[in-house]
Structures are given as structure tokens and as C-alpha cells.
C-alpha positions in Angstrom: 40.2 -241.1 -39.7 40.0 -238.7 -36.7 37.0 -239.1 -34.4 37.1 -235.7 -32.8 35.0 -233.0 -34.5 37.0 -229.9 -33.6 40.2 -228.6 -32.1 40.1 -225.5 -29.9 42.5 -222.6 -30.4 40.6 -220.1 -28.4 37.7 -220.6 -30.7 36.5 -224.0 -32.0 38.0 -224.9 -35.4 36.3 -227.8 -37.2 38.6 -230.5 -38.5 37.2 -230.2 -42.0 38.4 -226.6 -42.1 41.9 -227.6 -41.1 42.0 -230.4 -43.7 40.5 -228.1 -46.3 43.4 -225.7 -45.7 45.8 -228.6 -46.0 44.4 -229.6 -49.4 44.7 -225.9 -50.5 48.3 -225.8 -49.3 49.2 -229.0 -51.1 47.7 -227.7 -54.4 49.6 -224.5 -54.0 52.9 -226.3 -53.4 52.4 -228.7 -56.3 51.5 -225.8 -58.6 54.5 -223.7 -57.4 57.1 -226.4 -57.8 55.7 -227.7 -61.0 55.6 -224.2 -62.6 59.2 -223.6 -61.5 60.5 -226.6 -63.4 58.1 -226.3 -66.4 59.9 -226.5 -69.7 59.0 -226.6 -73.4 61.5 -229.4 -73.9 61.4 -232.8 -72.2 58.9 -232.2 -69.4 59.6 -233.7 -65.9 57.1 -236.1 -64.4 55.1 -233.5 -62.4 54.6 -231.5 -65.6 53.6 -234.6 -67.5 51.0 -235.3 -64.8 49.7 -231.7 -64.9 49.5 -231.7 -68.7 47.6 -235.1 -68.6 45.0 -233.6 -66.2 44.6 -230.5 -68.5 44.2 -232.7 -71.6 41.7 -235.0 -69.8 39.5 -232.0 -68.8 39.9 -230.3 -72.1 38.5 -233.4 -73.9 35.3 -232.8 -72.0 35.2 -229.0 -72.0 36.2 -228.0 -75.5 33.4 -230.0 -77.4 30.8 -228.3 -75.1 32.0 -224.7 -75.0 34.2 -224.4 -78.1 37.8 -223.5 -78.5 37.2 -219.8 -77.9 35.7 -220.2 -74.4 37.8 -223.2 -73.3 40.8 -221.1 -72.0 38.3 -219.1 -69.9 36.2 -222.0 -68.4 38.8 -224.7 -68.2 40.9 -223.2 -65.3 37.8 -222.8 -63.2 36.6 -226.4 -63.8 40.2 -227.7 -63.4 40.5 -226.0 -60.0 37.3 -227.5 -58.8 38.2 -231.0 -60.1 41.7 -231.0 -58.5 40.5 -229.7 -55.2 37.6 -232.1 -54.9 39.8 -235.0 -56.0 42.5 -234.4 -53.4 39.9 -233.6 -50.7 38.1 -236.9 -51.5 41.3 -238.9 -51.3 42.7 -237.2 -48.2 40.3 -239.2 -46.0 41.8 -242.5 -47.1 45.1 -241.6 -45.3 45.6 -242.6 -41.6 44.7 -240.0 -39.0 43.1 -237.7 -41.6 39.6 -236.7 -42.6 38.2 -235.9 -46.0 36.8 -232.3 -46.1 34.2 -233.5 -48.6 32.8 -235.9 -46.0 31.4 -232.8 -44.2 28.2 -231.3 -45.6 29.3 -227.7 -44.9 32.3 -228.2 -47.3 30.3 -229.8 -50.1 27.5 -227.2 -49.9 30.1 -224.5 -49.9 31.6 -226.0 -53.0 28.2 -226.3 -54.6 27.3 -222.6 -53.8 30.7 -221.5 -55.3 30.2 -223.6 -58.4 26.7 -222.2 -59.1 27.9 -218.6 -58.4 30.6 -219.3 -60.9 28.0 -220.3 -63.5 26.2 -217.0 -63.0 29.5 -215.1 -63.3 30.5 -216.8 -66.5 27.1 -216.1 -68.0 27.4 -212.4 -67.2 31.0 -212.3 -68.4 30.3 -214.1 -71.7 26.9 -212.8 -72.6 26.8 -209.5 -70.8 24.4 -208.5 -68.1 21.4 -207.8 -70.4 21.6 -211.1 -72.4 22.5 -213.1 -69.3 19.3 -211.8 -67.6 17.3 -212.8 -70.7 18.7 -216.3 -70.4 17.2 -216.7 -67.0 13.8 -215.3 -68.1 13.2 -217.6 -71.0 10.8 -218.6 -72.6 8.7 -215.6 -71.9 10.6 -212.5 -70.8 7.6 -210.4 -69.9 6.7 -213.0 -67.2 9.8 -212.0 -65.2 7.8 -211.7 -62.0 7.2 -215.5 -62.1 10.4 -216.5 -63.9 12.8 -214.9 -61.5 11.7 -216.9 -58.5 11.8 -220.0 -60.7 15.4 -219.2 -61.7 16.3 -218.8 -58.0 14.7 -222.1 -57.2 16.5 -223.8 -60.1 19.9 -222.6 -58.8 19.1 -223.6 -55.2 18.2 -227.0 -56.5 21.5 -227.2 -58.4 23.4 -226.3 -55.2 21.6 -229.0 -53.2 22.0 -231.6 -55.9 25.8 -230.9 -56.2 26.4 -230.6 -52.5 24.3 -233.5 -51.2 25.5 -235.9 -53.9 29.1 -235.3 -53.2 28.7 -235.4 -49.4 26.5 -238.6 -49.4 28.9 -240.6 -51.6 32.1 -239.6 -49.9 30.8 -239.8 -46.3 29.2 -243.2 -47.0 32.4 -244.5 -48.7 34.6 -243.4 -45.8 32.2 -244.8 -43.2 32.1 -248.2 -44.9 35.9 -248.2 -45.2 36.4 -247.4 -41.5 33.9 -249.9 -40.2 34.9 -252.8 -42.4 38.6 -252.2 -41.8 38.1 -252.4 -38.1 36.4 -255.8 -38.4 38.5 -257.3 -41.2 42.0 -255.9 -40.9 43.7 -257.9 -43.6 43.2 -258.0 -47.4 39.8 -256.2 -47.4 41.1 -252.8 -46.5 43.4 -252.8 -49.5 40.4 -253.6 -51.8 38.4 -250.9 -50.1 41.3 -248.5 -50.4 41.4 -249.0 -54.2 37.6 -248.7 -54.3 37.9 -245.4 -52.3 40.4 -244.0 -54.8 37.9 -244.9 -57.6 34.9 -243.4 -55.9 36.8 -240.2 -55.1 37.9 -239.9 -58.7 34.4 -240.5 -60.1 32.7 -238.0 -57.7 35.2 -235.3 -58.7 34.5 -236.0 -62.3 30.7 -236.0 -61.7 30.8 -232.7 -59.8 32.9 -231.1 -62.5 30.9 -232.4 -65.5 27.6 -231.3 -63.9 29.1 -227.8 -63.4 30.1 -227.8 -67.0 26.6 -228.7 -68.1 25.2 -225.9 -66.0 27.6 -223.5 -67.7 26.6 -224.7 -71.2 22.9 -224.5 -70.3 23.0 -221.0 -68.8 25.3 -219.6 -71.6 22.8 -220.8 -74.2 25.5 -222.7 -76.0 23.2 -225.6 -76.8 21.0 -223.3 -78.8 23.9 -222.1 -80.9 24.8 -225.6 -82.2 
């Protein structure tokens, strides 16, 4: 991990921004080269991995939103999951830093995720019905319910952002400190633990975002 907080190129550029761009570039390159070699026949290893990730996420998404909405919502959740997973794991590499160990990154992801929920609600239900979803159970009390809806979404942002930041920052801090004092077998165990923590936190963030989508779209009421 890198101790310096920023690098100056005329203006200060925080390291988490540089590593965030690195994660984005890696995802772009993986998607580009995987799609170039994609085939309907015997798939190469990269395509197998991509299909496994899609099937893994689809097993969570389809039972909640149904087959009709899955093609719309799955790419969004998949993009969040892959980015957060790679960002979490990046900090385990030497001379690197996880973007998700910086609270500005995790809060940015949380804000983006909650805005995505609102956009899906409007796209699926239309502006009128989407507005009614936020004003339940009593529409005519909109003067009171609109502030409550805003507070609810702010609470979601804080919950998503702070949970991800706290877990990843704490895990990387423990890994760094213990590795410096016990530089033999313990770092390998902590590395495996870090991979597991990064995976779990990516899943938790994605599943919570899915639950928010289901709740705001009113899909639970239709079952």
C-alpha cells in the first residue's frame, strides 16, 4: 500500500482517483478482449468466467425482479459488483491502494447506486406512478412524505457508503499492520481473508442495491 495521499500534476490528484481510473481501465480492457473472442461454440476461459459471473448475479436478480426486468437491471448491478470487487482487491497488491478504502469513493458509489434506483423506478413505473411509490401510504400527505423520502434515500447512501468504507479500510489496515510485524505465513492467511472480505462486501453492496430497487419499484406488492 502507498502511504502518500496525493500526487501533484499541477493540481493535487488523490491516489484513490488514480486507482479508480486504473480499475475502470482494467474492466474496459477485460470487456473489450473478452467480447472480441466471444463465441457461441466452445467458449474461451475469459468468456467462461464472464458467463459464470452473469449467471451468479442472475440467480439473485431474476427471482426478485422477474424475467422481464432482469435484462434491464442486471447490467447495472453487474457493473457495480465487478467494479467494487476489483476495487476491493486492488489494495491487496503491493504498492497499490484500494479505491474503496477512501470514503469519498464509497460515498460516490452509494450516491450513484441510489440515483440508479430512482432512475429505474421512473423508467419502469413512469414518473406519475414512481412519485406515488415515494408518497405511500397516504398520497395527500406529500408535504410530510417527500422530506421523509429524501431522508430515507440519504440514509441508504450513508448505509451503503459507510459500510463498504469501514470494512475495506479496516481490513487493509489490519493486513498492513500485521504483515509488518509477522512477515511470514500470516500475510498469506490475511491475503486469502482479504480476498474473501472483498468478495463479500461487493456482494452485500450489490444485493442491498437490488433490495432498494425491488422496494421502490413496488415489486414485493405484486407477488
